[in-house]
VMD Tcl script that draws the C-alpha trace (Angstrom):
set ca {
  {10.79 1.09 -7.80}
  {9.40 4.49 -8.04}
  {5.71 5.07 -7.11}
  {3.42 5.97 -10.26}
  {2.81 9.70 -9.74}
  {7.28 10.16 -8.94}
  {7.72 7.89 -12.08}
  {5.05 9.74 -14.68}
  {6.82 12.94 -13.50}
  {10.68 11.56 -13.47}
  {9.79 10.34 -17.25}
  {8.48 13.87 -17.70}
  {11.22 15.63 -16.52}
  {13.44 13.75 -18.78}
  {11.53 14.64 -21.60}
  {12.24 18.28 -20.88}
  {15.77 17.65 -20.27}
  {16.26 15.86 -23.76}
  {15.03 19.49 -25.39}
  {16.89 21.59 -23.25}
  {18.88 24.19 -25.18}
  {16.06 24.16 -27.90}
  {13.48 26.53 -27.64}
  {11.80 26.60 -24.85}
  {8.03 28.87 -24.51}
  {7.85 31.93 -23.00}
  {4.57 34.21 -22.56}
  {5.59 36.99 -24.79}
  {5.76 34.77 -27.90}
  {2.27 34.41 -29.79}
  {-0.20 31.74 -27.58}
  {0.22 28.72 -29.52}
  {2.38 29.87 -32.25}
  {4.16 27.67 -34.25}
  {7.26 26.68 -32.62}
  {5.33 27.13 -29.32}
  {3.68 24.00 -31.49}
  {6.60 22.25 -32.57}
  {7.93 22.53 -28.90}
  {5.34 20.74 -27.48}
  {4.90 18.23 -29.91}
  {8.76 17.30 -29.56}
  {8.03 16.81 -25.84}
  {5.25 14.75 -26.25}
  {6.78 12.46 -28.67}
  {9.74 12.24 -26.55}
  {7.44 11.48 -23.12}
  {6.18 8.85 -24.82}
  {9.46 7.59 -26.69}
  {10.54 7.70 -23.05}
  {7.67 5.86 -21.40}
  {7.78 2.97 -24.37}
  {11.33 2.31 -23.27}
  {10.54 2.07 -19.74}
  {7.64 -0.60 -20.61}
  {10.51 -2.27 -22.69}
  {12.76 -3.06 -19.82}
  {10.19 -3.90 -17.38}
  {8.97 -6.89 -20.26}
  {12.17 -7.64 -20.47}
  {12.75 -7.65 -16.83}
  {9.63 -9.91 -16.48}
  {11.13 -12.53 -19.02}
  {13.87 -13.40 -17.43}
  {11.99 -15.47 -15.45}
  {10.53 -16.10 -12.31}
  {11.37 -14.75 -8.87}
  {13.30 -16.76 -7.53}
  {14.62 -15.46 -3.39}
  {14.90 -18.09 -0.78}
  {13.52 -15.75 1.82}
  {9.85 -15.77 1.82}
  {10.03 -12.36 3.32}
  {12.37 -11.22 0.29}
  {10.02 -12.58 -2.32}
  {7.06 -11.13 -0.67}
  {9.20 -7.98 -1.00}
  {10.23 -8.86 -5.01}
  {6.35 -9.85 -5.41}
  {5.09 -6.30 -3.67}
  {8.17 -4.47 -5.85}
  {7.26 -6.22 -9.20}
  {3.12 -5.73 -8.55}
  {4.07 -1.34 -8.02}
  {5.93 -2.07 -11.09}
  {2.84 -3.66 -13.59}
  {0.64 -0.64 -11.78}
  {2.82 2.16 -13.00}
  {3.61 0.47 -16.50}
  {-0.46 0.00 -16.39}
  {-0.78 3.78 -15.43}
  {1.59 4.81 -18.46}
  {-0.24 2.74 -20.77}
  {-3.47 5.31 -20.07}
  {-0.97 7.98 -20.16}
  {0.27 7.13 -23.91}
  {-3.65 7.37 -24.79}
  {-3.66 11.10 -23.29}
  {-0.38 11.82 -24.90}
  {-1.31 10.92 -28.41}
  {-4.73 12.68 -27.79}
  {-2.67 16.11 -27.22}
  {-0.57 14.66 -30.22}
  {-3.73 14.33 -32.43}
  {-4.86 18.15 -30.93}
  {-1.66 19.89 -32.15}
  {-2.28 18.57 -35.73}
  {-5.98 19.67 -35.23}
  {-5.03 23.38 -33.74}
  {-7.00 22.81 -30.99}
  {-4.11 22.09 -28.49}
  {-3.45 24.88 -25.62}
  {-7.33 25.79 -25.79}
  {-9.78 24.30 -22.81}
  {-12.18 22.08 -23.48}
  {-14.72 23.54 -21.26}
  {-14.44 27.03 -21.99}
  {-12.01 27.46 -25.12}
  {-9.82 29.51 -23.22}
  {-6.36 29.49 -23.22}
  {-4.98 27.03 -20.82}
  {-2.01 29.16 -20.07}
  {2.06 28.03 -20.82}
  {3.08 27.78 -17.04}
  {0.08 24.44 -17.22}
  {1.06 23.17 -20.07}
  {4.90 22.60 -19.15}
  {3.93 21.51 -15.86}
  {1.19 18.70 -17.76}
  {1.07 19.04 -21.83}
  {-2.04 16.79 -21.73}
  {-3.78 19.24 -19.95}
  {-7.46 19.59 -21.25}
  {-8.59 22.21 -19.55}
  {-7.73 25.35 -17.22}
  {-7.19 25.43 -13.82}
  {-10.21 26.95 -13.13}
  {-12.27 24.70 -15.37}
  {-10.52 21.79 -13.84}
  {-11.16 22.69 -10.18}
  {-15.18 23.37 -11.45}
  {-14.40 19.77 -12.81}
  {-13.17 18.06 -9.95}
  {-15.90 19.82 -7.46}
  {-18.99 18.96 -9.32}
  {-17.43 15.39 -9.04}
  {-16.74 15.32 -5.72}
  {-20.45 16.48 -5.01}
  {-21.80 14.21 -7.40}
  {-19.66 11.02 -5.55}
  {-20.75 12.43 -2.05}
  {-24.43 11.89 -3.06}
}
mol new
graphics top color blue
foreach p $ca { graphics top sphere $p radius 0.5 }
foreach p [lrange $ca 0 end-1] q [lrange $ca 1 end] { graphics top cylinder $p $q radius 0.2 }
display resetview
């Protein structure tokens, strides 16, 4: 079973691959034109679909019955694996709300622009993290402020 962040990235990579051969956003295009918005809409929808599919698979495996490992070490290992799997699914459940928020921003014409500065986030960042809401600079400043307030 994959770790939380690695699993999240793997699912995003699968979503990107499913759109392979289609339009890919380019800096040569006008920023957040209709094609780019459509690309990110389809990417976000596919990402969400894959997450929900993985969650359904986990649920069906859980419903198959309790762990029946005869060896205590094997049982402990299986329970640890399931704990990691369930934490991953919980993380992905939270990710779905961020995906829904990004889809809403696309519909409202706000997608791709920093919620702090109003500047374009950038295609590279959005391709790497389609749910990004801030530019790299704004995100770094936000994280510095969080670190300072945490240290107080």
